[in-house]
C-alpha positions in Angstrom: -16.3 5.9 39.9 -17.9 5.4 36.5 -19.5 8.6 35.2 -22.7 8.1 33.2 -23.2 10.5 30.3 -26.4 10.9 28.3 -26.4 8.9 25.0 -26.1 12.1 22.9 -22.8 13.0 24.6 -21.4 9.5 24.2 -22.4 9.4 20.6 -20.7 12.7 19.8 -17.6 11.8 21.8 -17.2 8.5 19.8 -17.8 9.9 16.3 -14.1 10.6 15.6 -12.2 7.8 14.1 -8.8 9.3 14.7 -7.1 11.5 17.3 -6.6 15.1 16.1 -3.3 16.8 16.8 -3.2 20.5 17.5 -1.2 22.7 15.2 -1.2 26.4 14.5 -0.2 27.4 11.0 -1.6 29.7 8.2 -3.2 28.1 5.2 -5.3 29.1 2.2 -8.6 27.3 1.7 -10.0 26.9 -1.9 -13.8 26.3 -2.2 -16.6 26.8 -4.6 -18.7 29.9 -3.7 -22.4 30.2 -4.1 -22.1 30.9 -7.8 -19.9 27.9 -8.4 -16.8 30.0 -8.8 -13.7 28.9 -6.9 -12.9 31.4 -4.1 -10.0 31.5 -1.7 -10.2 32.2 2.0 -7.1 32.7 4.2 -7.3 30.7 7.4 -5.4 29.0 10.2 -5.1 25.2 10.5 -5.9 24.5 14.2 -5.9 20.7 14.3 -5.5 17.8 11.9 -6.0 14.0 11.7 -5.8 11.4 9.0 -9.3 12.3 7.7 -10.2 15.6 9.3 -9.1 19.1 10.1 -10.4 22.2 11.9 -9.6 25.7 10.5 -10.4 29.2 11.6 -11.4 31.8 9.0 -12.7 35.3 9.1 -15.3 34.4 6.5 -18.3 32.1 6.9 -18.4 29.2 4.5 -21.4 27.0 3.6 -21.7 23.6 5.2 -21.6 20.9 2.5 -19.3 22.9 0.3 -16.2 21.3 -1.2 -13.0 22.7 0.0 -9.3 21.9 -0.6 -6.0 23.0 1.0 -2.4 22.1 0.9 0.4 22.7 3.5 3.8 21.6 2.1 5.6 22.2 5.4 3.4 19.7 7.2 2.9 17.4 4.2 -0.9 17.6 4.6 -3.7 18.6 2.3 -6.6 17.3 0.3 -10.1 17.9 -0.9 -13.0 17.5 1.6 -16.5 18.6 2.7 -17.3 21.3 5.2 -19.1 19.6 8.0 -19.6 22.6 10.2 -19.0 26.3 10.3 -19.5 27.9 13.8 -19.0 31.5 14.7 -16.7 32.3 17.5 -15.4 35.7 18.8 -12.1 35.2 16.9 -13.7 34.1 13.5 -15.4 31.0 12.2 -14.4 27.5 13.2 -14.7 25.3 10.2 -14.6 21.5 10.4 -13.7 19.5 7.3 -13.9 15.8 6.6 -11.4 14.4 4.0 -12.7 11.1 2.7 -9.5 10.5 0.8 -7.3 11.5 3.8 -5.1 14.5 4.6 -1.8 12.8 4.4 -1.3 13.2 8.2 0.9 10.4 9.6 2.3 11.1 13.1 2.6 14.0 15.6 6.3 13.7 15.2 5.9 15.4 11.8 5.0 18.7 13.4 7.8 21.2 13.2 8.4 22.7 16.7 7.7 26.2 15.5 4.3 25.2 14.2 3.2 23.1 17.2 0.4 24.7 19.3 1.6 22.9 22.4 
């Protein structure tokens, strides 16, 4: 049975270029605040792909802001743009696009203790 979805759902489902892998590890995000000063926000890296990541923070951050992070244990990091920041009961879910990439290569690189599976 072929399920038909409205065009808006198909478009959203097909926007991602790469599969994201779930992880659960603490990170620190660095971004420019509203006065142009660099600020830090502790967060949790929830998933990652070659050019994107999702984080959870306790602080709202502005869509369109530049952000950077580095996680030496996973070998990922980079500078990107915040594409969304949505409130949830456990904090703010922040989606970031990294035009230059995150350094993510393969799900085999997730240490067992940091895997969310």
